[in-house]
TORDRENTOR-41787 format. One record per residue: residue in three letters; x, y, z of N, C-alpha, C in turn. Coordinates in steps of 0.1 Angstrom, whole numbers, padded with zeros to 4 digits, always signed. Each point is the difference from the previous one (the first is absolute). Layout:
BEGIN
ALAXYZXYZXYZ;...
This chain:
BEGIN
UNK+1477+0179-0660-0008+0004+0011-0011+0011-0004;UNK-0013-0003+0006-0012+0007-0006-0004+0008+0014;UNK-0005+0013-0003-0005+0007+0011-0016-0001-0001;UNK-0006-0006+0011-0014-0004-0001-0007+0013+0005;UNK+0001+0012-0005-0007+0011+0006+0001+0011-0011;UNK-0009+0009+0000-0001+0012-0008+0009+0011+0005;UNK+0004+0000+0012+0007+0010+0006+0015+0001-0005;UNK+0007+0011+0001+0014+0001-0003+0008-0008+0009;UNK+0010-0007-0005+0007-0009+0009+0008+0007+0011;UNK+0001-0004+0011+0008+0005+0011+0015+0000-0003;UNK+0009+0006+0007+0015+0000-0003+0003-0015+0003;UNK-0003-0006+0011+0003-0014+0003-0004-0009-0012;UNK-0012+0002-0006-0003-0009-0011+0009+0003-0013;UNK+0003+0012-0002+0008+0003-0009+0015-0006+0001;UNK+0005+0000+0012+0013-0006+0002-0001-0015-0003;UNK-0010-0006+0006-0002-0015-0001+0000-0003-0016;UNK-0010+0008-0007-0001-0002-0015+0015+0002-0007;UNK+0007+0010+0003+0012+0004-0006+0010-0012+0002;UNK+0000-0006+0011+0009-0011+0003-0005-0013-0007;UNK-0012-0002-0002-0005-0012-0007+0003+0002-0015;UNK-0001+0013-0004+0002+0002-0015+0015-0001-0002;UNK+0009+0004+0008+0014+0000-0001+0006-0014+0000;UNK-0007-0008+0008+0005-0015-0001+0011-0002+0012;UNK+0005-0012+0000+0008-0005+0010+0012+0009+0003;UNK+0005+0001+0013+0012+0008+0002-0001+0016+0000;UNK-0012+0004-0005-0002+0015+0000+0000+0005+0014;UNK+0004+0013+0001+0003+0007+0012-0006+0014-0001;UNK-0008+0005+0010-0006+0013-0001+0011+0009+0006;UNK+0003+0012-0007+0010+0009+0005-0006+0015+0001;UNK+0008+0009+0002-0003+0014-0001-0010+0004+0012;UNK-0010+0008-0003-0008+0006+0010-0007-0011+0008;UNK-0006-0009-0007-0008-0009+0007+0008-0010+0010;UNK+0013-0002-0004+0008-0008+0009+0004+0008+0013;UNK+0003+0013-0001+0003+0008+0011-0013+0001+0008;UNK-0011+0003-0006-0013+0001+0009-0002-0013+0008;UNK+0001-0012-0007-0002-0013+0006+0009-0001+0013;UNK+0012+0005+0000+0009-0001+0010+0000+0012+0010;UNK-0009+0008+0000-0004+0010+0011+0004+0015-0004;UNK+0003+0003-0012+0003+0014-0004-0013+0006-0007;UNK-0005+0010+0007-0012+0006-0006+0003+0009-0012;UNK-0005-0005-0012+0003+0008-0013-0014+0001-0007;UNK-0002+0009-0008-0010+0002-0010+0001-0012-0009;UNK-0012-0006-0004+0000-0012-0009+0006+0005-0015;UNK+0006-0008-0006+0005+0002-0013-0011-0004-0009;UNK+0002+0005-0012-0012-0003-0011+0001-0014-0004;UNK+0011-0005-0001+0002-0014-0005+0008-0008+0010;UNK-0002-0014+0000+0008-0010+0008+0012-0003-0006;UNK+0011+0003+0006+0013-0002-0005+0003-0015+0003;UNK+0002-0009-0010+0004-0014+0002+0012-0005-0007;UNK+0009-0005+0007+0013-0005-0004-0003-0014-0006;UNK+0005-0003-0012-0001-0014-0005+0013-0005-0006;UNK+0002-0013-0001+0013-0003-0006+0002+0005-0014;UNK+0013+0002-0002+0004+0007-0013-0004-0006-0012;UNK-0002-0013+0000-0004-0009-0012-0015-0001-0002;UNK-0007+0005+0009-0016-0002-0002-0006+0011-0009;UNK-0007-0005-0009-0006+0009-0011-0015+0000+0003;UNK-0003+0012+0007-0014+0001+0003-0002+0016+0001;UNK-0012+0003-0005-0004+0015-0001-0005+0007+0012;UNK+0004+0011+0004-0007+0008+0011-0013+0002-0002;UNK-0007+0000+0011-0016+0002-0001-0003+0015+0004;UNK-0012+0002-0001-0004+0014+0002+0005+0007+0013;UNK+0000-0008+0011+0004+0004+0014+0013-0006+0004;UNK+0007-0006-0009+0013-0007+0004+0011+0005-0009;UNK+0012+0002+0006+0012+0002-0007+0010-0011+0002;UNK+0002-0009-0010+0007-0011+0001+0016+0003-0004;UNK+0008-0001+0010+0015+0004-0001+0008-0013-0001;UNK+0007-0003-0011+0008-0012+0000+0013+0003+0006;UNK+0004-0009+0007+0014+0000+0007+0007-0012+0002;UNK+0014+0001-0001+0008-0012+0004+0002-0003+0014;UNK-0004+0012+0008+0003-0002+0015-0014+0000+0008;UNK-0007-0010-0002-0012-0002+0008+0003+0000+0014;UNK-0004+0007+0009+0004+0000+0015-0008-0011+0006;UNK+0004-0005+0011-0006-0008+0010-0012+0007+0006;UNK-0014-0004-0003-0010+0008+0004-0002+0000+0016;UNK-0006+0011+0004-0007+0001+0014-0015-0003-0002;UNK-0004-0011+0006-0013-0003-0001-0010+0006+0010;UNK-0009+0008-0005-0010+0007+0010-0015-0003-0007;UNK-0007-0006+0009-0014-0004-0002+0000-0009-0013;UNK+0010-0009-0001-0001-0009-0011+0006+0005-0013;UNK+0005+0014-0001+0004+0005-0013+0015+0002+0002;UNK+0008-0002-0011+0015+0002+0000+0004+0015-0004;UNK+0006+0007+0009+0004+0012-0001+0017+0002+0000;UNK+0004+0009-0008+0014+0002+0000+0005+0006+0015;UNK+0012-0003+0004+0006+0005+0013+0000+0016+0000;UNK+0001+0006+0011-0002+0014-0001+0011+0007-0008;UNK+0012-0004+0001+0011+0007-0008-0002-0001-0014;UNK-0004-0012-0005-0003-0003-0014-0012+0010-0005;UNK-0011-0002+0008-0012+0008-0005+0003+0015+0000;UNK+0008+0005+0011+0003+0014-0001+0008+0004-0011;UNK+0010-0008-0004+0010+0004-0012-0008-0002-0012;UNK-0009-0009-0002-0009-0001-0011-0009+0012-0003;UNK-0005+0005+0010-0009+0012+0001+0008+0013-0003;UNK+0011+0000+0007+0007+0012-0001+0008+0003-0013;UNK+0003-0011-0007+0006+0002-0014-0010+0008-0010;UNK-0012+0000+0003-0009+0008-0008-0005+0012+0006;UNK+0006+0004+0010-0005+0013+0007+0009+0012-0004;UNK-0006+0010-0006+0008+0010-0005+0000+0014+0008;UNK-0009+0001+0011+0000+0011+0007+0010-0003+0011;UNK+0011+0010+0002+0010-0002+0010-0006-0001+0015;UNK-0010+0008+0004-0004-0001+0014-0007-0013+0002;UNK-0009-0005-0010-0008-0012+0002+0011-0011+0000;UNK+0010+0000-0008+0011-0009+0000+0007-0002+0013;UNK+0003+0010+0006+0006+0001+0012-0009-0006+0012;UNK-0012+0004+0000-0010-0005+0010-0002-0016-0002;UNK-0002-0004-0013+0000-0014-0003+0010-0007+0006;UNK+0014+0003-0002+0011-0007+0003+0002+0000+0017;UNK-0006+0009+0005+0001+0000+0015-0010-0007+0006;UNK-0012-0002-0005-0011-0006+0008+0002-0015+0004;UNK+0006-0008-0010+0002-0014+0006+0010-0001+0013;UNK+0009+0011-0001+0011+0001+0010-0007+0004+0013;UNK-0009+0011-0001-0007+0005+0011-0009-0010+0007;UNK-0005-0009-0008-0009-0010+0005+0007-0012+0005;UNK+0013-0001-0001+0008-0010+0005-0001-0013-0009;UNK-0003+0002-0013-0001-0013-0009+0013-0002-0006;UNK+0009+0009-0002+0013-0003-0007+0009+0013+0004;UNK+0013-0002-0003+0009+0010+0003+0004+0007-0013;UNK+0006+0011+0001+0006+0008-0011+0010-0008-0007;UNK+0007-0008+0007+0011-0009-0006-0007-0011-0008;UNK-0011-0005+0004-0007-0010-0007-0006+0006-0014;UNK-0005+0013+0001-0005+0006-0012+0012+0001-0011;UNK+0012+0006+0005+0011+0000-0009+0003-0013-0005;UNK+0001-0010+0008+0002-0014-0006-0008-0004-0012;UNK-0013+0003+0003-0011-0004-0009+0002+0008-0013;UNK+0004+0013+0000+0003+0008-0012+0011-0006-0007;UNK+0011-0003+0007+0013-0006-0006-0002-0013-0006;UNK-0010-0009+0005-0001-0013-0005-0009+0000-0013;UNK-0009+0009-0001-0011+0001-0010+0004+0006-0013;UNK-0009+0001-0008+0002+0009-0014+0003+0013+0004;UNK+0011+0005-0007+0003+0014+0003-0009+0011-0007;UNK-0008-0005-0010-0007+0011-0006-0011+0007+0010;UNK+0002+0014-0001-0010+0008+0008+0004+0001+0014;UNK+0012-0004+0004+0005+0000+0013+0009+0012+0005;UNK+0004+0010-0010+0009+0010+0003-0005+0009+0010;UNK-0014+0004+0000-0004+0010+0010-0002-0007+0014;UNK-0003-0015-0002-0003-0007+0012+0015-0001+0009;UNK+0010-0003-0009+0015+0000+0006+0002+0013+0007;UNK-0001+0011-0007+0003+0013+0004-0007+0003+0015;UNK-0014-0003+0000-0008+0003+0011+0005-0010+0012;UNK+0003-0011-0003+0005-0009+0011+0013+0006+0006;UNK+0008+0004-0009+0013+0006+0005-0003+0012+0010;UNK-0010+0009-0004-0002+0011+0007-0007-0003+0014;UNK-0005-0013+0001-0008-0003+0012+0010-0006+0010;UNK+0011-0004-0003+0010-0006+0008-0006-0013+0005;UNK+0004-0004+0013-0004-0013+0005-0013-0001+0006;UNK-0006+0012+0004-0014-0001+0006+0000-0009+0011;UNK+0011+0000+0008+0000-0010+0012-0010+0003+0010;UNK+0000+0012+0003-0012+0003+0011-0014-0002-0005;UNK-0001+0004-0013-0014-0003-0005-0003-0014-0001;UNK+0009-0009-0003-0002-0014-0001-0003-0006+0014;UNK+0008+0004+0010-0002-0006+0013-0014+0005+0006;UNK-0004+0013-0004-0014+0005+0006-0010-0008-0008;UNK+0002-0003-0012-0010-0008-0007-0002-0013+0004;UNK+0011-0007+0005-0002-0013+0007-0007+0002+0013;UNK+0005+0011+0007-0006+0003+0014-0016+0003-0001;UNK-0005+0006-0011-0013+0003-0003-0007-0013-0003;UNK+0006-0009-0008-0006-0012-0001-0001-0009+0012;UNK+0009+0001+0010-0001-0008+0012-0010+0005+0009;UNK-0002+0013+0001-0010+0006+0007-0014-0003-0003;UNK-0002-0004-0013-0014-0006-0003-0004-0011+0008;UNK+0008-0007+0006-0003-0012+0008+0000+0003+0015;UNK+0003+0013+0004+0003+0003+0014-0012+0008+0005;UNK-0006-0005+0013-0011+0007+0004+0002+0014+0008;UNK+0007+0009-0008+0002+0014+0006-0005+0009-0011;UNK-0004+0012+0005-0005+0010-0010+0011+0004-0011;UNK-0004+0005-0012+0010+0005-0009+0010+0011+0006;UNK+0013-0002-0002+0009+0012+0005+0000+0012-0010;UNK+0007+0010+0004+0005+0010-0010+0015-0003-0003;UNK+0004+0004-0011+0013-0004-0003+0011+0012-0002;UNK+0012-0002+0003+0011+0007-0002-0003+0015+0007;UNK+0000-0001+0013-0002+0013+0007+0010+0004+0010;UNK+0002+0013+0002+0008+0005+0010-0008+0001+0013;UNK+0007-0004+0011-0007+0000+0013+0007+0011+0008;UNK-0007+0008+0006+0004+0013+0008-0006-0001+0013;UNK+0007+0008+0010-0006+0000+0013-0011+0012+0000;UNK-0006+0002+0012-0010+0010+0001+0003+0013-0004;UNK+0013+0003+0000+0004+0014-0004+0004+0001-0014;UNK-0001-0012-0008+0003+0000-0014+0014-0004-0003;UNK+0008-0003+0010+0014-0003-0003+0000-0015-0005;UNK+0008-0002-0011+0002-0012-0008+0006-0011+0011;UNK-0006-0012+0000+0005-0011+0008+0006-0011-0009;UNK-0006-0002-0012+0004-0010-0009-0010-0003-0011;UNK+0004-0009-0008-0009-0005-0012-0003-0015+0002;UNK-0013-0003-0003-0004-0013-0001-0006-0004-0013;UNK+0001-0013-0003-0006-0004-0014-0015-0001+0002;UNK-0005-0005+0010-0016-0001+0002-0003+0005+0014;UNK-0011+0007+0001-0004+0005+0013-0015+0000+0003;UNK-0004-0007+0013-0012+0001+0004-0002+0010+0011;UNK-0005+0011-0005-0001+0013+0008-0008-0002+0013;UNK-0011-0008-0002-0009-0001+0013+0007-0006+0012;UNK+0010-0008-0002+0006-0007+0011+0015+0004+0000;UNK+0005+0009-0009+0013+0003-0001+0011-0011-0001;UNK-0002-0009-0010+0007-0011-0002+0006+0003-0015;UNK+0013-0003+0000+0007+0002-0012+0006-0014-0006;UNK+0002-0001-0012+0006-0011-0007+0011+0003-0008;UNK+0012-0005+0003+0012+0004-0007+0006-0011-0009;UNK+0001+0001-0011+0005-0011-0009+0016+0001-0003;UNK+0006-0011+0002+0015+0000-0001+0007+0011+0006;UNK-0002+0002+0013+0007+0012+0008+0016+0000-0002;UNK+0005-0012-0003+0015-0001+0002+0007+0005-0014;UNK-0007+0000-0011+0005+0004-0013-0001+0016-0001;UNK+0010+0004-0008+0001+0015-0003-0005+0001-0014;UNK-0010+0009-0002-0005+0003-0013+0004+0015-0003;UNK+0004+0003-0013+0005+0013-0003-0011+0010+0000;UNK-0013-0006-0003-0012+0009-0001-0004+0003+0014;UNK+0003-0008+0010-0005+0002+0013+0012-0001+0010;UNK+0006+0010+0004+0012-0002+0009-0004-0008+0013;UNK+0011-0007+0005-0002-0009+0011-0002+0008+0012;UNK-0009-0002+0008-0002+0009+0013-0002-0011+0011;UNK+0003+0005+0013-0002-0009+0010-0014+0003+0004;UNK-0007-0012+0005-0014+0000+0004-0001+0002+0015;UNK+0011+0003+0007-0001+0002+0015-0009+0011+0003;UNK+0000+0012-0007-0010+0010+0004-0014-0003-0001;UNK-0003-0011-0009-0013-0003-0001-0004-0009+0012;UNK+0008-0009+0002-0003-0010+0013+0000+0009+0012;UNK+0010+0010+0001+0001+0007+0012-0013+0009+0003;UNK-0007+0004-0012-0013+0007+0002-0012-0009+0002;UNK+0003-0012+0001-0012-0011+0002-0005-0007-0011;UNK+0005+0003-0012-0005-0006-0012+0004-0016-0001;UNK-0009-0007-0002+0002-0016-0001+0005-0003-0015;UNK+0011-0005-0001+0005-0003-0014+0001-0015-0002;UNK-0004-0005-0012+0002-0013-0005+0011+0001-0012;UNK+0012-0008+0003+0010+0001-0011+0000-0013-0008;UNK+0000-0001-0013+0000-0011-0008+0010+0001-0011;UNK+0008-0012-0001+0010+0002-0012-0007-0007-0011;UNK+0006+0003-0012-0006-0005-0013-0001-0016+0000;UNK+0011-0006+0007+0000-0015+0000-0013-0005+0008;UNK-0003+0006+0010-0012-0005+0009-0012+0004-0007;UNK+0000+0011-0007-0012+0005-0007-0006-0010-0011;UNK+0010-0007-0007-0004-0010-0009+0002-0014+0005;UNK+0008-0003+0009+0003-0013+0005-0008-0004+0012;UNK-0004+0009+0007-0006-0003+0014-0014+0009+0002;UNK-0007+0001-0011-0011+0008+0000-0011-0002+0010;UNK-0002-0012+0005-0010-0003+0011+0005+0005+0011;UNK+0013-0002+0004+0004+0005+0013+0000+0015+0000;UNK+0003+0007-0011+0000+0014-0001-0015+0005+0002;UNK-0009-0007-0005-0014+0004+0002-0005-0002+0014;UNK+0005-0011+0007-0004-0001+0013+0006+0011+0009;UNK+0013+0004-0004+0008+0011+0008-0007+0013-0002;UNK-0005+0003-0012-0008+0012-0002-0014+0001+0007;UNK-0006-0011+0001-0012-0002+0007+0001+0003+0015;UNK+0010-0007+0005+0003+0001+0015+0005+0014+0003;UNK+0007+0007-0008+0006+0012+0002-0012+0011+0000;UNK-0009-0002-0009-0012+0009-0001-0008-0001+0013;UNK-0002-0012+0003-0008-0002+0013+0007+0006+0012;UNK+0013-0002+0001+0007+0005+0011+0000+0016+0000;UNK+0001+0005-0012+0001+0014-0001-0014+0007+0004;UNK-0011-0008-0004-0013+0005+0004-0004+0001+0014;UNK+0007-0010+0007-0002+0000+0015+0007+0010+0008;UNK+0012+0006-0005+0005+0011+0008-0006+0014-0004;UNK+0004+0009+0008-0002+0014-0003+0006+0005-0011;UNK-0007+0006-0010+0008+0005-0012+0009+0011+0002;UNK+0012-0001-0005+0010+0011+0003-0004+0011-0008;UNK+0006+0011+0003-0004+0014-0006+0010+0003-0013;UNK-0004-0009-0010+0009+0002-0012-0010+0002-0012;UNK+0004+0004-0011-0008+0003-0011+0007-0003-0013;UNK-0009-0006-0009+0007-0002-0014-0002+0014-0008;UNK+0013+0005-0001+0000+0015-0006-0003+0000-0014;UNK+0005-0008-0008-0003+0000-0014+0005-0014-0007;UNK-0004-0002-0012+0006-0011-0007+0013+0004-0005;UNK+0008-0011-0002+0014+0003-0007+0000-0008-0013;UNK+0010+0005-0008+0000-0008-0013+0010-0011+0002;UNK-0003-0012-0006+0007-0012+0001+0012+0001-0010;
């Protein structure tokens, strides 16, 4: 592959050159794989490329060729093969030494709805154990991240819904400041709330009745995890319809008092 220009190659050109250099079955992992699948990260210095364990080829100036016996089934984006989110995250996390950055890195794919904490743990268990001690410990401290994952899926879904961006994880109060309840997503301009998995009880967020919210005039949309993933089009239509209905009525006198931790 030859660059017919005096300019520095773009990242896309570097990615394509890296795959051309690495040969058949090569897969891009790490930062570039996560970026390609929707996670905003600062570019890495080198392209991390997974290649078959028996292939003998040297790394290039901007490539890091990583031999593996576990080549993942790639996710194709713009004609380039990328490692799935869980694999790309673990490949990157194994080389992260800062505890705060490691925690953020392991949370990001869950936050964006690309994989679950359980899938990250499965990936760690299945792969090379070298360099995974801190990753395992951090994943244990993060727990299931159930709410974070569901909200990541919800954020992804909202990208195709013609409504303004909501604010997330808020406590709704009446005009006197009395607490009415908590919603996962909130459209303040029309007093519309979105509640994810209202039937389940989460230790980090005690189950509460939403009757005070509806009694105060708040319009709520309830969505279970199975519908969020399995019936996304219907959920999108429901949110669009609810937003339009909420906008037509007189807005109730409620307020989003503050954000709450998930």
